[in-house]
N, C-alpha and C positions, 0 to 999 in steps of 0.2 A: 458403790453404786459410785461412777462412777457419772458426770451431768452427760447424758443422752441416751441412759442408763444400760453401758457397756461394763462387764465385769473387772473389777479392778484389777489392774497387776498387783502378785502381790510378791515379795522377795524378801529376804534374810538382811539385815545391813540397810534398812530404809532412813537412819538417823543420818544427816547432814555428816560431814570430814570437812576436814580444815581447811581453810580458805587454801587454794592456788596462788597467792600474795604472802601468805604468811597468817597466822593465826591472827587471829582483832587485839589487841594490846599488844602487840609484840615490837620489841626494840629493832630501832634500824641495823643494827650488826646483826642478827640472827640471820641465819639463812633461809627463805621463803620454801618449805615443804611443798612438796608437788602432792598432792591427793589424790590416791588411786578410781583408778574408772570403777564405774559402777558396772556393774553384771549382776545380770541378772534372768533368770530361768524361764521362758514364757511358756505353758507346760502347752498350750494346743493355739486354734489358728485365734482365735479370740479374743487370745490374751495378747496375738502380735499387731492383730490391729488396735487393742486398747493401747498398744505399748504405741502405734502407730500415732494414734489420735494426742495423744500424753503430749509425745515430744512435739509434735504439729502446735501444739499451743500457745509457746512461745519463740516460736522464727521467728525473725522481720526481714523486710527485705533487702538484699543483700546476701542475708545468710547463704553458706554454700553445707550442702546437708550428705557426707561422704558415708557410700552406704558399699560397705566391706564384706566378702563372705565367699567362697563357694558355689560354684552352679548347682542351680535349686536350691540354697542353703533361704533364701526368702526377699532378696532386697527388693525384688518386685512386686512381694507380696504389702511389706515394710513400705515402701513408696506410693503403692497403689492408696492403700489405704490415710494415708499422710494426706495423699492430694486430696482425697474425696470427702476428711474432713475439715482441709481448707477452700475446698468449694464447697462446701454448704449442701453433697450431693450424697448418699449414700449408694447411689445408685449409676453414678457418673459411670462414663466405659475410661478404661485406662488401659492402653493396649500397651507392651512391652516395647522401648522404641529403639529393641536390638536397630531395626537397620533401617530406619531415620535417624540414630543418633542422638535424635530431641524433639521435644513434643510440651508445645508449654501449652498451660491452662490458666484460666482465669480464675480468681479465687472471689469469697464472701465480700472481703475487699476492695475489693477493685483490682491488686497488686497481682502482676503473673506470677506463676508458679511455672520451674520446667523442671520434667523429667528429660534426665539424660544417661542412654546407657554406650559406653565409649568402650563395649571388648571389643568392637567392630573399628573401631579409629586407629586408621592408618599413617596419620600424622599429625600432629598440631597445626597447621597449615589448615586441615580440616575443619576443623573450631573457628578460626577467624572466617571461613568464608560462612559460617553459617549466624556468623554474629555474634556465639557466645558470650567472650567476656561484657557487650556492651549490654546484652536481655539480661544476663547477671549482676550487674549494677544492680539494678532494681528488681529481681523477680529473685522468690526462694527458688536455692536451687538444688535438688536433688539429682546425688550420679551416683550409677554404677559405676564397679571400677575406678574408681576414683582416683589411681594411681601413676592413672596413665594420662591423668589432665597435667600436673605438675602442680609444684607450689604458688598458693593464690594465698591472698594480702585479708582476706576477707574474714571474718566470725565465724569458725570451722566444726560444725556438729558432726563427731564420728562413729559411726553406729558397725559397729563387725559380731555379723551374727552367724551360728554352725549350728545345723541338725543335731538333735538330740534322740536318737529313736529310743537307747534305752531310758528315756523319760518317757515313752508315749510318744504315738505317730502326730508328725505336727509339733511335736517338741523342741526349741529353739534354745540356745541359750545367745543370749547379746554381749555385747560390752560396747560401754558408751562413754564418751569419753570429747574435749572436745577442749578450743583456745579457751585463755584464764575468763574471760567475758562472757560467751558460751555456757562456763560453767559453776560461772553465780548465775546465769537463770539457770542451769541443767537445778543446781540445787536450793534454788527457791519455790520452782516449778513442784521439786519434789514436796517441802518444807509445805508450801499451800496441801498441795493434794492430803500428806497425812495430817494437818491441822481437819482440815474440812470433814474428813475420814472420821478422826475423833472426835470432836464434834458433834455429828450426825446430820452432816448437811451431804455427803457424798452422792447420794442421790442429786442434789442439787444443781439444777441450769445456773452455765454463771453470763451472765450478763454485763459488760464493761459501762463503765457511768461516768459523767464527766468529768474530768479530775477538775484541779485549779493551774497553779502559776508555777508550784512546786513539784520536786520528780515522787511523790507520790500517788498512788495507784488505787482505783477501786471497781470494785467490785460487786452487784445485788445479785444474791443469793434467792434463786427462785423455788419451792421444793415444789413438788409435782401438784399438792394441793392446795397451792397458794401462799402459803407462809414462806417469809422474807428473812435474811440481813445484810446485812454486810461485811465485801471483805477487806482490810486498809491494809495493804501491799507499801510497808514503809520502810527498803531497807536502811541502817544505818546511812546516814548522809558520812560520806569520805569529805576530805576535806581539800577545799580547791588551793589555791596559790595565797603565798602570803602578800596583806593587801595592806598590814600597818601594823608597825613593831613586832615580824615575823608571824603574826596570826591570820590561818583565811579570815575570809569575810563573815562565815559564819559567826567565827567564835567572836567577831569585834560584833557583830550587833543582837548577839546574845538571841543564834535560831537554835531552837532545837538540835543532839545530833542524833539520838535517836527515840525509837519509840517509846522510851520508856518515862519518855517527858508528857506525853499523849494520856498511859495509861495511871501515871501518879495526879492529874490535873484530874482526869476523867471521874476518877473514884470519889477524887476528895470534893468535887464539884456532883456527884451523887448523892454526895455523904451528907450534902445543903442541900439538898431538894432538886435540887438543881435539874430540869429535864436534860444531863447529857445519856448518850447512848449504853444501855450497860453491855460490859464487856462479856460474850461471850465464850471464848476461847482466843488461847492465845500461843505464840510461842515469841519470846523476846526477842530470843537469839537471831532470830531470823526478820527481827520486825513485823510480825504478824499479826491483826487481832480479826479475829469476827465478833461485828458489831450490834446490837441493838438497831432498827432499822425504824429512822423516823420517821421516810415517808419524805415527803414531795412538798407537800404545802408551803407555799412561800408566804411572806410575812411583806410584800409588795403585788402588788398589779396592773397589771398593762404598762409596767414601768417604772410608779410611782407608791410611796411608801403607801401602805393602810394602817390609816392613825392607828384604831386599835388596838391594832398589834404592835407599831412600835412604840404605844403608849408603855404596854407591857412589858416589852424591850427593856424601857427606859428604868421603871419600878424593878425589875429585875438587877439593876447593873445597882441604883443605888440602897436594895438591901444588901447584896454583896459586898459593899464599900464602907456601911457601914457596924460590918462585921470584923473583926480582928482575925486576920486571918493568916496563918502561918507559909514560911518562906520555905518551908522541905514538907514534900510529903507521900508517902508510904506507895508503894511502886510495888513489890511483894515479899516476900520473906526474908529481910537482913538486908533489901533493897531502899532505896532512897532517891528520890529526886529533888534537888535543891534546883527555884527558883530566882533568877543570876537578875543583879538589880540593873533595872535600868538607866545604865547613867549617861553622864555626859562623852563617854566615850562612842558609847553606842549610838545616841541621839545624835552627836555634830556629825558621826562618819555618814549614819545617814541624808542628813539635808546637802553633804555633799554632792552625793549623786544628781542633785539637780544641777548643777553648776556642769558636772564632768559629763553627763548625756543627754537631758535634758536641753541644754543652752546652744551645747553644739548641731544637734542631730536636728532637736525642731525648732528653735529659732535660727541656726547658722551663727550664730553670736560665739564666738572662742575668749573666754575672759581673760583678762592677763594678769596675772601672779601675785600682782598688788588684789586686785577685786576678788578675789577668791580669798588672800587669806583674812579682808577687811569683813567679808560675809560670814567667816569661820566666827573670827572675832565679833563682831557683833550675836551671832546665835550666842555664843555661851553668857554673853553679857543676857541674851533673855531669856535663858534657859538655868542660871544659874540661881535664882532662888527658888523654884520650884524644888529643886532637885536636893532640898532640903526639907522639903513633906513629908507628913505620914505620906507613906504609900500601902497598897494593896494589889491581889492580882488581875494584874493589868492581860489583857488576854488576847490584844492584839488584834485581832480579826474580827473582833463582834460588828458585825455589816450584813448585810441583808445575804447575801451567799450560804452563811455560813449558820441563818437563825433560821428553825423549819418551826411551823404556826403547828401548835397537836389539841383541836378543838374538842378531842375526846376528855382532854384533862381540864382541871382545877385551878383558877390562879396563874401564877406564875409560874405553872409547870405545865402550861401552855407555848410558854418557848421553851423551843430546843434547842442547844447548844451543840455543833458536834464539831467547829475549829481552833483548837486551843495549845498546839503543843509547843506554840511558843512564844507560852505565857510567862512572865517576866513580872518583878515586886517593880510596881512605876506608879504615876501619879492617877488617883480614879479620872482623872479630866479626860486621860487618853480615848478612852475606851468609849466613850456618852461622843465624843467629838465624831470616833471610826463610825459609829450609829450616822447622828445625827447630818455629819459629812458624808455617805455615804457614795463612795466612788462611781458607781454603776448604777446610782439613782439620782435621779433628782428632788434633793432636799428644799426648798425654799428657806427664804430668810425668813416667812415669821412661821411654818412651819417649826422650824429648829428652835427660836425661839421659846413656843407654848410648849415643846417637850422639854426645852431644858429651864423655863417655871415647872414643868412636874417632875422632874428633874434633883431639881432644887427643895421642894414642899417636901417630898417623898425622905430625900437627906437631914430634913430638920426636922422633921415627924420623929424621928428615928434616932440622930443627932442633935441635938438641941444647940450644939456647940461647932455645929455646923460653921465656917468661913464661908462668904458670900460670895465678899469682896473678891480674895483669895481666892477663891476657885472664877471666877470668871476671869480672871487675869490671866491662870492657868489654864484655861478653857481653848482659849485665842492664841494662845503661845500652841500650843501643842498638837491646836487642830491644823495651825499653819506650817508647824514642824511636820504634819503627819501628811500632807498636803502634798508640804516642797517635797516631799523623800519620794511620796507615790508618781507625781510627775517625771522624779528622774531614773524609778524602777520600771513605768512601764513606754519610755522612750527605751531603756536595757532593754527588756523582751521583747521590740520591736528588732532595734539596731543588731543585737549580735545575737540574739535566739531565736529572729526567725517569725516573731508572734506578733503579727502586725494590729491584730483584733482588738490592744488594746489601748490605741489609738482615739477609737472611739471615744474615749472618757476623756480626754486629756482635756476639753472645755470645759467640764463640768467644773474638774479639778481645780484649773486653771482660775475660777469664777469663786470656790471656795477658798481658792488664798488671795484670792482679791480682798476678797467677804473677810477677814480676817487681820491681814493687812490692816486694816481698819483703824482698830483694837491701837490705843494711845501704848498701850506695854511693847507694841511692835512701831515705833516710829522711824528709829535707828534703820530698821530692816523697809520698810516700807520706802525709803529716804535711799537707801540703796539699788532697790529694785528701780523706784524711778531715772535712777542714772544708769542703772545696767540691761536692766530687763524691761522695761518700762510698759507693754503691751502685758505684765503679771500684775497692775498695779490697776485700779479701779479709778476712773476719774475723779473728782472732787468736786464737790457739788457746787 
């Protein structure tokens, strides 16, 4: 069954076909292969309605749905079912717009959907008079007789219907294709449907969950009986433009390229007794996972840390950091994931985000080339010694949004960890700083110091040779590196990606950076800030 209890569409050839733009791993000299259209027999009207609901599930504002087929082929039936699905109203009246040409509707998301029938269109001027182009820019547009519309730049889903009475009354044959971007969505939606059916979650409702700043998406699967799981949609990361030595940003700063990193780290953490979500189903090639739902009980309350919960998160880090951990983890039979080293290239490129994005966008300061070169050189000196020290798993995003409290479990297993696909081999101080200088939660200097003391006691108990002085220096340096990077990233999310919500956290991160720059190991960098960006340096006593 599909969400909502409708019978699932079944057809031969459900497996994904090759990429429109070439198979994964193909060299640039190979000719991209055009994937065949998806062809399905819909044996009765219920299956047609189910197909409509499936197609409606991945449409976005600005999309065009071109519905083709002869008179009586079922175009209006399919369009009506799609509109009802988008509106969330199975009883919505959806008359044929043959005489009105266009009929708008409101969807559950508040975005409009337009149903157009161009059979009686007298000419393109008539569409102009109706404001078709203006409305279609922000609406999902379903068009019957689309050949009368003319060429369009929109992402287009092409649906061609024909009656097949030899298979029964109401049987239809449908051929589904689209522009390259639309084909990716079609294939991903098919893969999701196949995975949830294969794992027994096909009767579950799919409820979107709040995502993060990445390209990943999450849905909570809710069975009729209340049991839940999490669907993670993380297609392979496409390479962006080269930013350094011919490499894209993700390669320079060592971000995961595919879901394999999450799977390998997840299974490795679970194997160590960490409460990472268990994997209930997977499609590695499509970047899909069904995960154990750890719930949503936070480690914070009213925007402040819960001390006992943060303490357990600190103890968990101390346990991991005192363990000899491998730099390769198994993913599946014959597949391993290698954790890259969090090296000077990555760390230095990340701090450069601050003068590149934060300084001009937030402080209206355009630093001259000499100042930026000095900034890089000073950071290189500050990081030099700690890069030779023993490394461990650095999860990188070990902070409140990614920690779930599990009160029904015991000890350290009460700390659920859900974000670690970008893990690297790095210095243990980085994740401690990530937690105790939480970008979204106010952590006072006293609170930070108390929990640092707890971490040090726990490490010493497990590792008598633990170097307290060396760790304290590395903590200050990496905490400052992380705050510097986040200032740049949050400014970039606002300026480039249109996500201003992250700017609310900047004062907190600025405070953390000022706190870190007070450490003697960062004296030269403090002096640089006093000259170039004095607002980021706390006043001396």
